[in-house]
C-alpha positions as CSV (number, residue, x, y, z in Angstrom):
1,M,111.0,66.2,132.3
2,A,110.8,69.0,129.7
3,K,111.2,68.0,126.1
4,K,114.4,69.1,124.4
5,V,113.6,71.6,121.7
6,Y,115.6,72.4,118.6
7,K,115.0,75.3,116.2
8,C,115.2,75.2,112.5
9,R,114.4,78.3,110.4
10,G,112.4,79.7,113.3
11,K,110.3,76.5,113.8
12,K,110.5,74.8,117.1
13,L,110.9,71.0,117.0
14,S,110.5,68.7,120.0
15,C,112.1,65.3,120.3
16,G,108.9,63.8,119.1
17,E,109.1,65.6,115.8
18,S,111.5,65.0,113.0
19,P,113.8,67.9,112.0
20,N,113.9,66.3,108.5
21,F,110.8,68.1,107.4
22,S,110.0,68.4,103.7
23,G,111.6,71.9,103.5
24,Q,115.1,70.7,104.2
25,H,117.9,71.9,101.9
26,L,118.6,69.3,99.2
27,M,121.8,69.3,97.1
28,Y,121.2,69.2,93.4
29,N,124.6,70.1,92.0
30,K,125.9,66.8,90.5
31,K,129.5,68.1,90.3
32,L,129.4,68.8,94.1
33,I,127.9,65.4,94.8
34,R,130.8,63.7,92.8
35,E,133.3,65.8,94.8
36,I,131.8,64.7,98.1
37,V,132.1,61.1,97.2
38,Y,135.6,61.6,95.9
39,Q,136.7,63.3,99.0
40,A,135.2,60.5,101.1
41,N,137.6,58.0,99.4
42,I,135.3,55.0,100.0
43,D,135.3,51.6,98.4
44,I,133.6,48.2,98.4
45,K,134.9,47.4,101.9
46,D,133.0,50.4,103.5
47,T,129.7,50.6,105.2
48,V,128.4,54.2,104.7
49,L,125.8,55.8,106.9
50,E,123.9,58.7,105.3
51,L,122.0,61.0,107.6
52,G,119.1,62.9,106.0
53,A,119.1,61.2,102.6
54,G,116.4,63.5,101.1
55,K,115.5,62.5,97.5
56,G,118.6,60.3,97.1
57,A,120.9,62.4,94.9
58,L,123.9,61.5,97.2
59,T,122.5,58.1,98.1
60,T,122.6,56.8,94.5
61,A,126.2,58.0,94.1
62,L,127.2,56.3,97.3
63,S,125.6,53.0,96.2
64,Q,127.9,52.8,93.3
65,K,131.1,53.0,95.5
66,A,130.4,51.5,98.9
67,G,129.8,47.9,100.0
68,K,126.8,48.9,102.0
69,V,124.8,52.1,102.3
70,L,122.4,52.8,105.2
71,A,120.3,55.9,104.2
72,V,118.3,57.5,107.0
73,E,115.3,59.6,106.1
74,N,112.2,60.5,108.1
75,D,110.1,62.3,105.5
76,S,107.6,59.7,104.2
77,T,107.4,61.2,100.7
78,F,111.2,61.2,100.4
79,V,111.4,57.6,101.7
80,E,109.2,56.4,98.8
81,I,111.3,58.3,96.3
82,L,114.5,56.7,97.9
83,K,113.0,53.2,97.7
84,R,112.2,53.7,94.0
85,K,115.6,55.1,93.2
86,T,117.5,52.3,95.0
87,A,115.2,49.4,94.2
88,Q,117.9,47.8,92.0
89,N,120.7,48.5,94.5
90,S,120.9,45.4,96.8
91,N,123.7,47.1,98.9
92,T,121.4,50.0,99.9
93,K,119.0,50.0,102.9
94,I,116.5,52.8,103.4
95,I,115.9,53.5,107.1
96,H,112.6,55.4,107.7
97,Q,113.4,57.0,111.1
98,D,114.3,60.2,112.9
99,I,118.0,60.7,112.7
100,M,118.4,61.3,116.4
101,K,116.7,58.0,117.3
102,I,118.7,55.6,115.2
103,H,121.2,53.1,116.5
104,L,124.7,53.5,115.0
105,P,126.1,50.5,113.2
106,N,127.9,47.9,115.3
107,E,130.6,47.5,112.7
108,K,133.1,50.1,111.5
109,F,131.4,52.7,109.4
110,V,131.8,56.0,107.5
111,V,129.4,58.9,107.5
112,I,128.8,60.9,104.3
113,S,125.9,63.3,104.6
114,N,124.3,66.6,104.0
115,I,122.9,67.0,107.4
116,P,120.0,69.3,108.6
117,Y,121.2,72.6,110.0
118,A,118.8,72.4,113.0
119,I,120.5,69.4,114.6
120,T,124.1,69.8,113.5
121,T,125.6,69.7,117.0
122,P,123.3,66.9,118.2
123,I,124.4,64.8,115.2
124,M,128.1,65.5,115.8
125,K,127.6,64.6,119.5
126,M,125.9,61.3,118.4
127,L,128.9,60.5,116.2
128,L,131.8,61.7,118.3
129,N,130.8,61.5,121.9
130,N,131.8,57.9,122.1
131,P,135.3,57.3,120.7
132,A,135.0,53.6,121.3
133,S,132.2,53.4,118.6
134,G,132.8,52.1,115.0
135,F,132.8,55.6,113.5
136,Q,136.0,55.8,111.4
137,K,135.7,58.9,109.2
138,G,133.3,61.2,107.5
139,I,132.6,63.9,104.9
140,I,129.7,66.0,106.3
141,V,128.1,69.1,104.7
142,M,126.9,71.5,107.4
143,E,126.3,75.1,108.1
144,K,129.5,77.1,107.7
145,G,129.3,78.8,111.1
146,A,129.1,75.4,112.9
147,A,132.0,74.1,110.8
148,K,134.2,77.0,111.8
149,R,133.3,76.5,115.5
150,F,134.2,72.9,115.4
151,T,137.6,73.5,113.6
152,S,138.7,76.8,115.3
153,K,142.1,76.9,117.0
154,F,140.4,78.6,119.9
155,I,138.2,76.0,121.6
156,K,135.2,77.3,123.5
157,N,133.2,74.1,124.1
158,S,134.3,71.1,126.2
159,Y,132.7,68.6,123.9
160,V,134.6,70.0,120.9
161,L,137.8,69.7,122.8
162,A,136.9,66.1,123.7
163,W,136.1,65.2,120.1
164,R,139.4,66.6,118.9
165,M,141.4,64.4,121.3
166,W,140.3,61.4,119.2
167,F,139.3,62.8,115.8
168,D,140.8,65.3,113.3
169,I,138.2,67.8,112.1
170,S,138.9,70.1,109.2
171,I,137.1,72.2,106.5
172,V,137.6,70.9,103.0
173,R,136.0,73.9,101.5
174,E,133.1,76.3,101.7
175,I,129.9,75.7,99.7
176,S,127.6,78.4,98.4
177,K,124.0,78.3,99.4
178,D,123.1,78.4,95.7
179,N,123.9,74.7,95.5
180,F,120.8,73.8,97.5
181,S,117.1,73.8,96.9
182,P,115.6,75.6,98.6
183,P,118.7,77.7,99.3
184,P,119.4,78.3,103.0
185,K,120.1,81.7,104.4
186,V,123.7,81.0,105.0
187,D,126.6,79.2,103.2
188,S,127.7,75.7,104.1
189,A,131.0,73.9,104.4
190,M,132.3,70.4,103.6
191,V,133.9,69.0,106.7
192,R,136.3,66.1,106.9
193,I,136.4,64.0,110.1
194,T,139.1,61.3,110.5
195,R,139.8,59.1,113.5
196,K,143.3,59.8,114.8
197,K,145.7,56.8,114.2
198,E,147.4,57.5,117.5
199,A,145.2,59.4,119.9
200,P,147.0,61.2,122.7
201,I,144.7,59.6,125.3
202,S,143.1,56.2,125.3
203,H,139.3,56.2,124.6
204,K,138.7,54.4,127.9
205,H,139.6,57.7,129.6
206,Y,137.0,59.7,127.7
207,I,134.6,60.5,130.6
208,T,137.4,61.4,132.9
209,F,138.9,63.7,130.3
210,F,135.4,65.2,129.7
211,G,135.2,66.1,133.3
212,L,138.5,68.0,133.1
213,A,137.5,69.7,129.8
214,E,134.2,70.8,131.3
215,Y,135.8,72.2,134.4
216,A,138.6,74.0,132.6
217,L,136.6,75.5,129.8
218,K,133.9,77.2,131.9
219,K,135.5,80.4,130.8
220,P,137.6,79.7,127.7
221,Q,139.2,83.2,127.8
222,A,140.4,82.7,131.4
223,P,144.1,82.5,132.0
224,F,145.7,79.0,132.3
225,D,146.4,79.4,136.0
226,F,142.9,80.5,136.8
227,A,141.1,77.8,134.7
228,L,143.0,75.0,136.4
229,R,143.0,76.4,139.9
230,G,141.4,73.9,142.3
231,I,142.9,70.8,140.5
232,F,146.6,71.4,140.8
233,T,148.8,72.6,143.6
234,P,151.0,75.7,142.9
235,L,154.0,73.5,142.6
236,Q,152.2,71.2,140.1
237,M,151.1,74.3,138.1
238,K,154.7,75.4,138.0
239,H,155.8,72.1,136.5
240,L,152.9,72.1,134.1
241,R,153.8,75.6,132.8
242,K,157.4,74.5,132.3
243,N,156.4,71.3,130.4
244,L,153.9,73.1,128.3
245,K,156.2,76.1,127.7
246,I,153.5,78.6,128.5
247,N,152.9,81.4,131.0
248,N,150.1,81.9,133.5
249,E,148.3,84.3,131.3
250,K,147.8,82.1,128.3
251,P,144.0,81.7,127.7
252,I,143.0,78.1,128.4
253,G,141.0,78.0,125.1
254,T,144.1,78.3,123.0
255,L,145.8,75.1,124.1
256,N,146.1,72.3,121.5
257,E,145.3,68.6,121.9
258,N,148.9,67.6,122.8
259,Q,149.0,70.2,125.6
260,W,145.7,68.9,126.9
261,A,147.1,65.4,126.9
262,V,150.0,66.6,129.1
263,I,147.6,68.3,131.5
264,F,145.4,65.1,131.7
265,K,148.3,62.8,132.3
266,T,149.7,65.1,134.9
267,M,146.3,65.1,136.7
268,T,145.8,61.3,136.6
269,Q,149.4,60.6,137.8
270,H,149.9,63.3,140.4
271,V,146.5,64.5,141.6
272,M,144.5,62.6,144.2
273,R,141.4,61.1,142.5
274,H,139.0,62.9,144.7
275,N,140.3,66.2,143.3
276,W,139.6,65.2,139.7
277,P,136.7,67.2,138.3
278,R,133.7,65.0,137.3
279,A,131.6,65.4,134.2
280,K,128.0,66.3,134.9
281,K,125.7,63.3,135.1
282,G,123.8,64.1,132.0
283,K,127.0,64.7,130.1
284,R,128.4,61.3,131.3
285,K,125.4,59.5,129.8
286,R,125.7,61.3,126.5
287,A,129.5,60.7,126.4
288,K,128.8,57.0,126.7
289,G,126.4,57.3,123.8
290,K,123.3,56.4,125.9
């Protein structure tokens, strides 16, 4: 099997390498760090997971607010710095490991991180592809382009749609590249993620919904009628259009979460199970968090 390869600033990284190399973009603006912690709204009851802790500027601030901090860092030099900085903080654990190889906490947890650009989407998938996990909310600093893609009203990716059925994702504000050392080539954004109090679909239906999303969003610009052809009969499509108050030509990528919930419930209640689209095998494993 070929190794999965990520790219970061032109450098190829296989699964055996850590993307958290020593040239990562570290935050140094203390005002920004205080704002991140404030926006996260954490207290002594919270377990906080920090992914890519770097030299600990954010870690030390989190240690003063949270009940427990799990700071993940793979750069050996940074790990030693983190250990020295947090030596007096009994609530902080330094985890020397590749971000993509960690096991998420079993209890409920919050993520507050300045994550590596190279693995933004894989990290988001790790956190959001299993809505039954303990992940509750997060404030994540990421590359601005990715933040806009994850929050756009027009949804191009099936996994983004699936995330948004169970989590609200929004941009708090944009962050200039001048707040990092060394500065990246592009600006960043502070992104808020919050678990929905009342999700439109139960998390036990995640993989079934993922199959529908994957099937329908093969061509996000495709008209509603074309995208769902093969699942619903013409009569079922007519009832769907009426319930959704849309026409045949509406692009499938413009539908919101509540409209997708109606489509999903119509499929599971009125379409024979053998006609339900199935998620690809690899996607089903990732959706389960395996």
